[in-house]
N, C-alpha and C positions, 0 to 999 in steps of 0.2 A: 574529140571536142577539145577546145582550148579556152583560155580566159578564166581559169580558176583564180579566185582571190587569195591573197595571202592572209593568214590569220590575224596578224597585227593590224593590217589596214582595216579588216572587217570589225574587229573588236572595238577599235577606237571610235567607230561610228555609232555605237549602241549606247544609249543613255538610260536604259531601264534595267530591271533585274536580269542578271545573266546566270544561267544554270548550265552545269556540265554533266554529261553522261559519258562514262568511260567504258569502252569495250576492250576486247583482248588485244587490239592493235596498240593500245597504250603500253601494255606489258611487253609485247613482242618488240616494240621499239627499243626497249632496254636490253632484252636478251631473247634470242630465238628459242631458248629453253621452254618458253611458255606457249609455244605452238603445239597443236595436237600431234603433228608429225614427230617433233622432238620428244615429246612425252612418251609416245608409243614406242619409239626406238629403244628407250630405256626401260620399258615396261616388261613385266614378266609375261604379259599377254602378246608381246610383239609378233610371235609366230602363230598366234591363235587363228583358227579359221573364222572367228567372229569378226576379225578385222581384215579379211582377205581383200576387200576392195575399197576400204574407207578407214581413215585414221581419225575421223571425227567421233569422239566418244559419245556425244549426245545423239548423233544420228544412228549410231549402232544401237544405243539403248532404245531409241524410238522404234527401230525395226523389231527388236526383241519384244517390246511391249505390244506392238501390233500383232505379232504372232501369238503371244500369250493370250490376248483377247480373242483371237480366232478360235484357239483351242478351248478356251473357257466356255464358249458358246455350245461346245459339244461336251456334255457331262462325262462321257466315257473317256475323254482325252484330258482329264484333270491333271494327271501326273506329268504330261508333256507341257501343259501350261505352267506348272510349278517349276519345271526345268528351265523354261525361258525366263521366268521371274528370278530364279537363282543366278542365272548368267548375268542378268541385268544388274543385280546387286553386287556381283563379283566385279563387274566392270567399274561401277561407281567407287568401290573400295580401292581398286587398283589405281584409278585416276588420282585419288587423294594421296595414296601412299607414294606413288611415283613422283607426283608434283612436289610433295614435301621433301623427298630425298634430293630431287634436282635443285630445290631452292638453296641448298647448302653451297651450290656452285655459283650463286648470283651474289654480287656485291655492288652496291651503289656508293660512289664517293660523295663527299660533301658538295663538290662542284656539280655533280649530276643531280643530287637532291635539290640544290639551290636553283638550278635551271628549271626543274620541274615545279618547284614551289612557286616560282614567279609566274609560271603558266597557270597554276591553280588559283593564285591570288587574283586572277581576272574575274573570278566567279563568286557569286553570293552563296550558291549551294553546289555541292559536288556529290554525284551519285556514281557508283561503280557496279559493274556486273562481274568483276574479276574476283577470284578467290585468293590470289597471291598477296604477298605482304608489301609490294612496292609502294602503294599509296600510303600504307601505314608508316613505312620508313620515312617518307617525305614529311608526313605529319609530325613524326618524332623530331626530325631535323628542324622543322619550323618552330616547334615548341622550345627546343634548345636555343635557337636563335632569338626568339622572343624573350627568353629569360636572361640570356647573356648580353644582349645588345639591343635593348628595346628601341633606342633612338634610331639606330640603323634599320631595324625591322620596320618601323612605321613609315620610314622614308622610301622603302622599296616596294611595299605592297601596293597593288594596283587599285584595290578597293579599300576605302577608308575603314579602319577598324577590323579588317579581315583577320580572322584567327580561326584555324581549323579545329572544330569540335565534333567528336564522334558520338557524344552522348553517354560515354562511360565515365565512371568515377575517376577523377584526376588526382587521387590521393598519392602521396609519396610512398605508400606501402608497396612492397614487392609482391604482395598477394595479388591475385587476379581481380580485375575490375568487374563490377556489376553494372549493367545498363539500367538506367532509370528514366522512364518516359517523362519528358518535360521538366526534369529536375535541373538539367543544364541545357543551355541553348545548343542546338545541334545543327550543323551544316554539312556534315560528311556522313554518307549513308551507303552501307553495303547491301545492295538490293538482293543479292544472291548469297549472302554470307561470306565467310572467309576462313582461311586456315588458322587464324588467330582467334576465332570465335567458337564458343561451345555453349551448349544450353542443357538445361534439365526441364522438368515440368513447370518450374516457376520462373526461372531467371535465364538471361543470356549473359555470358561472361566473355571478357576480353583478356587474353593472355598478355603478360608483361615480362620483359627481361628481368631476370633475377641476378643482380650483381654479386650477391653474397656467395653464390656457387657458380657464377658465370653460365647460367642456363639461358640460352637464347629462346626466343619464341618458337623457333622451329624445333629446338630440342624438346620443349614442352609439348608441342604438337605430336612429335614422334613418341614421346612417353605415353600419351593417351591412346595413340593409334596402336601401339604395342599391346595395350590392355583392352583393345577391342572397342574403344570409344572414338567415333568419328567427329571431326569438327562440324560446325554448322555450315554446310555448303549445299546449295541446291543444284543437283546434277540430275536433270531429267531431259528426256528426249523431245518434249513438246511443251508448248506454252501453258496448256491447261494444267498439266501436272506440276509445272513450276509454280503457278499461281496457287494451286492447292496447298503446296508445302509452305509457301509464303504466308498464306492466311492462317496456317496452323502455328505460327510462332509470333509472339507479341512484338519482338524487335523487328523482324523482317516485315511484318504487316504494317507497323508504324512507318518504316522507311518507305514502303511502297505507297502508303497513303500520302506521305509528304511529297513524293514524286508526283502523285496524281493532282496535287494542289499548287504546283509551282506557277509562278507568274513571270511575264516578260518573254525572254527568249531562251531557247535550249540549244546548246552545242552538243552534237553527238560525235565523239572522237574515237576512232578505231573500232567501229562496229560495222559488221557486214550487212546489217539490216535483214538478217535471216528470220524466217517466219517462226522459228522456235522461241523467239522472244516477242511474240505477238502481244502478250500482256503489256509490254512496254509501249508498243505503238498504240494499243487501245487506250492507254492512259493519256497519251498525247492527243489522240483524236477526240476524246471526250472532255478535254479541258479547254474551254474557250479562252482562258486567260493566257495561254501560250500563243503569242503573236507570230513567232517565227522559229523555224528549226534550221540550224546550219550544220551540215554534215561533212565530215572530213573524207577526202579521197586520197588514198596513199599513192597510188601509181596511175596517173591519168591515162597513160598509154594502154594499160591492160584492164583496168576495172572501172573507169569513169562511167562508161555507158551503162554497165551493169548496176552500179550504185544509183545512178540517176533513175533508171527504170524501177528499181525496187522502191526508192523513195516515193516516186509518184504513185506506185501501187499502194504502199503502206498508208499514205496520207491523202488518198484520192478524194475522200468525202470532204475533208476540210478544204482541200484545194479547189474543189468544184464550187463550194459556196463562198470561196474567196475570203475565208476567215483565217487562213494560215499562209505565211510566206515560207517557201522551202528554197534554200540556197546551199551552195557548196563551197568548200575551201580546200586548199592544198595541205594535206596533213604534214608534209615535209617542211612546211613553212613554220611549224611549231617547234620551238627550241626545247626539246625534251632530252633529258639524260645527257 
């Protein structure tokens, strides 16, 4: 198929609220380190039989959970079911550890952050399914630019008064920030958590760079991992389990509810439309205020037909009653990084 629109031509024709959902393709466009293949190659589990035919961590977890449930049905096989659950938890821990270590090798320049910031400023709300810090780095860059050269800042943003806000305390303290619902206007949402987010029974915290001892966010994440505490990241093999964990955390639940209530149009950039994120597609299908969904296609020669097919399957109900427009654009027409 041919005739994909360029992003800039498409975005300029829209005069309502514009929302963005980022998938892993957004991060891979910066560095292949963020692909499952790359993570597994550097993982301590790279030679494990668990990954004998698949590098997708979430699919491996889904297979293990399915086997666990099968054995749970037979009471005499309880120990085998526990073994599969243990392997699943080991894989989740390995993914977070390996991704954190690999993150040290990634660096984004001011120019790259600037390009990506201009892309983000096309949108009223930004939602991400990624765990990495790339979006956070762009936000930090935007805040610095806003504070150092406000006149220039307001002249380059595409939406009037655009300013990225993630809902955490913006104090100048080097201590970690606490998320407070509705205390600050929020337009950046981590739907599946992130390496810089941690939680306890009461609060969700965001790690900050500490200039006094030159501790980066990744350094802080490593510190907690070494002490057995994982960041707030949703690593599950299927949509049902993901939504269960989302509902169990105040911050993630709020982010998901905000996604369920968006209005106008939604751009989905860098997502494969895999069914393991069905809770995302369900939110779109049940929201009549979303008038159109625009989906990026990275390589039209190899994956356009597949993405189109998945899109029509995911949104078939809304498409059949003609309450939703689904269209596509060339991901490579977006100036990222």
